[in-house]
C-alpha beads as a LAMMPS data file, in Angstrom:
LAMMPS data file: protein, C-alpha beads

110 atoms
109 bonds

1 atom types
1 bond types

-500.0 500.0 xlo xhi
-500.0 500.0 ylo yhi
-500.0 500.0 zlo zhi

Masses

1 110.0

Atoms # bond

1 1 1 -7.576 -6.920 18.378
2 1 1 -6.109 -4.366 15.425
3 1 1 -4.066 -3.085 18.075
4 1 1 -2.171 -6.700 18.863
5 1 1 -2.303 -7.704 15.253
6 1 1 -0.478 -3.762 14.574
7 1 1 2.590 -4.427 17.652
8 1 1 2.678 -8.649 15.568
9 1 1 3.150 -6.513 11.989
10 1 1 6.029 -3.910 13.485
11 1 1 7.811 -6.986 15.324
12 1 1 7.809 -8.661 12.317
13 1 1 8.739 -5.831 10.260
14 1 1 11.490 -5.682 12.875
15 1 1 12.301 -9.070 12.461
16 1 1 12.567 -8.538 8.464
17 1 1 10.112 -11.357 8.389
18 1 1 7.998 -9.909 5.547
19 1 1 5.724 -13.055 4.904
20 1 1 4.627 -12.904 8.159
21 1 1 3.970 -9.198 7.513
22 1 1 1.919 -9.886 4.228
23 1 1 0.086 -12.236 6.071
24 1 1 -0.985 -10.279 9.423
25 1 1 -2.165 -7.539 7.187
26 1 1 -4.939 -9.820 5.970
27 1 1 -5.779 -11.094 9.041
28 1 1 -5.941 -7.063 10.088
29 1 1 -7.695 -6.137 7.089
30 1 1 -10.463 -8.427 7.755
31 1 1 -11.162 -7.227 11.000
32 1 1 -14.625 -5.315 10.579
33 1 1 -15.092 -1.817 11.395
34 1 1 -11.339 -0.945 10.463
35 1 1 -11.398 2.764 8.981
36 1 1 -10.351 4.417 5.805
37 1 1 -7.256 5.486 7.362
38 1 1 -6.865 2.312 9.119
39 1 1 -7.238 0.128 5.720
40 1 1 -4.989 2.457 4.174
41 1 1 -2.050 2.532 6.435
42 1 1 -2.041 -1.752 6.929
43 1 1 -2.195 -1.579 3.010
44 1 1 1.109 0.524 3.270
45 1 1 2.159 -1.792 5.268
46 1 1 1.486 -4.345 3.318
47 1 1 3.207 -3.227 0.151
48 1 1 6.641 -2.412 1.982
49 1 1 6.313 -6.183 2.928
50 1 1 5.660 -6.963 -0.849
51 1 1 8.326 -4.829 -2.164
52 1 1 11.058 -6.950 -0.087
53 1 1 9.572 -10.127 -1.179
54 1 1 9.795 -8.782 -5.113
55 1 1 5.701 -9.209 -5.817
56 1 1 4.987 -5.873 -7.491
57 1 1 1.663 -7.455 -8.860
58 1 1 0.330 -7.415 -5.262
59 1 1 1.406 -4.224 -4.122
60 1 1 0.128 -2.945 -7.654
61 1 1 -3.711 -4.174 -5.783
62 1 1 -2.687 -2.128 -2.356
63 1 1 -1.592 0.839 -4.271
64 1 1 -4.367 0.956 -6.107
65 1 1 -6.597 0.745 -3.417
66 1 1 -5.086 2.639 -1.678
67 1 1 -5.864 5.514 -4.110
68 1 1 -8.954 4.845 -3.645
69 1 1 -9.502 4.897 0.031
70 1 1 -7.525 8.265 0.311
71 1 1 -10.031 9.928 -2.669
72 1 1 -12.588 8.781 -0.234
73 1 1 -10.613 10.516 2.467
74 1 1 -9.901 13.623 0.090
75 1 1 -6.528 12.910 1.910
76 1 1 -4.398 14.496 -1.423
77 1 1 -1.203 13.538 0.437
78 1 1 -2.174 10.368 0.727
79 1 1 -3.271 9.893 -3.121
80 1 1 -0.733 11.701 -3.971
81 1 1 2.045 9.321 -2.336
82 1 1 0.189 6.363 -3.151
83 1 1 0.341 7.183 -6.612
84 1 1 3.607 8.243 -6.698
85 1 1 4.131 4.627 -5.772
86 1 1 2.187 2.946 -8.322
87 1 1 3.850 4.866 -11.285
88 1 1 7.344 3.572 -9.711
89 1 1 5.647 -0.007 -9.526
90 1 1 4.252 0.571 -12.573
91 1 1 7.868 1.200 -14.314
92 1 1 9.413 -1.999 -12.463
93 1 1 6.748 -3.769 -13.902
94 1 1 7.528 -2.482 -17.496
95 1 1 4.580 -1.381 -17.512
96 1 1 5.950 2.172 -19.181
97 1 1 2.942 3.630 -20.719
98 1 1 0.969 3.406 -17.623
99 1 1 3.693 4.147 -15.237
100 1 1 4.373 7.454 -17.406
101 1 1 0.702 8.114 -17.354
102 1 1 0.326 7.888 -13.807
103 1 1 3.111 9.934 -13.246
104 1 1 1.882 12.562 -15.243
105 1 1 -1.290 12.472 -13.307
106 1 1 1.040 12.814 -10.264
107 1 1 2.950 16.022 -11.521
108 1 1 -0.499 17.802 -12.166
109 1 1 -1.475 16.675 -8.765
110 1 1 1.055 17.954 -7.296

Bonds

1 1 1 2
2 1 2 3
3 1 3 4
4 1 4 5
5 1 5 6
6 1 6 7
7 1 7 8
8 1 8 9
9 1 9 10
10 1 10 11
11 1 11 12
12 1 12 13
13 1 13 14
14 1 14 15
15 1 15 16
16 1 16 17
17 1 17 18
18 1 18 19
19 1 19 20
20 1 20 21
21 1 21 22
22 1 22 23
23 1 23 24
24 1 24 25
25 1 25 26
26 1 26 27
27 1 27 28
28 1 28 29
29 1 29 30
30 1 30 31
31 1 31 32
32 1 32 33
33 1 33 34
34 1 34 35
35 1 35 36
36 1 36 37
37 1 37 38
38 1 38 39
39 1 39 40
40 1 40 41
41 1 41 42
42 1 42 43
43 1 43 44
44 1 44 45
45 1 45 46
46 1 46 47
47 1 47 48
48 1 48 49
49 1 49 50
50 1 50 51
51 1 51 52
52 1 52 53
53 1 53 54
54 1 54 55
55 1 55 56
56 1 56 57
57 1 57 58
58 1 58 59
59 1 59 60
60 1 60 61
61 1 61 62
62 1 62 63
63 1 63 64
64 1 64 65
65 1 65 66
66 1 66 67
67 1 67 68
68 1 68 69
69 1 69 70
70 1 70 71
71 1 71 72
72 1 72 73
73 1 73 74
74 1 74 75
75 1 75 76
76 1 76 77
77 1 77 78
78 1 78 79
79 1 79 80
80 1 80 81
81 1 81 82
82 1 82 83
83 1 83 84
84 1 84 85
85 1 85 86
86 1 86 87
87 1 87 88
88 1 88 89
89 1 89 90
90 1 90 91
91 1 91 92
92 1 92 93
93 1 93 94
94 1 94 95
95 1 95 96
96 1 96 97
97 1 97 98
98 1 98 99
99 1 99 100
100 1 100 101
101 1 101 102
102 1 102 103
103 1 103 104
104 1 104 105
105 1 105 106
106 1 106 107
107 1 107 108
108 1 108 109
109 1 109 110
């Protein structure tokens, strides 16, 4: 079932159907038995769709979840990637102090 949804997500993204991408990712994330890697990758796809839809709040929620998933995997490169994206997201939301703190955390981790 996940592979079918992943194919549909890719097709929707290729067609620039960002709301459909988000809906399909919702469906995929509701599946039981997902690995942390799969959940991270699905959320990353949804963040991309939210960026195109200018839904920065929802993107921030996924990015925060991605940081926790990366930490559970002890995957510093994934954590840092999500952290940098979250800092940018906070900047765009004009949450400058939070963006600065996240950027500093990312620089200390690099």
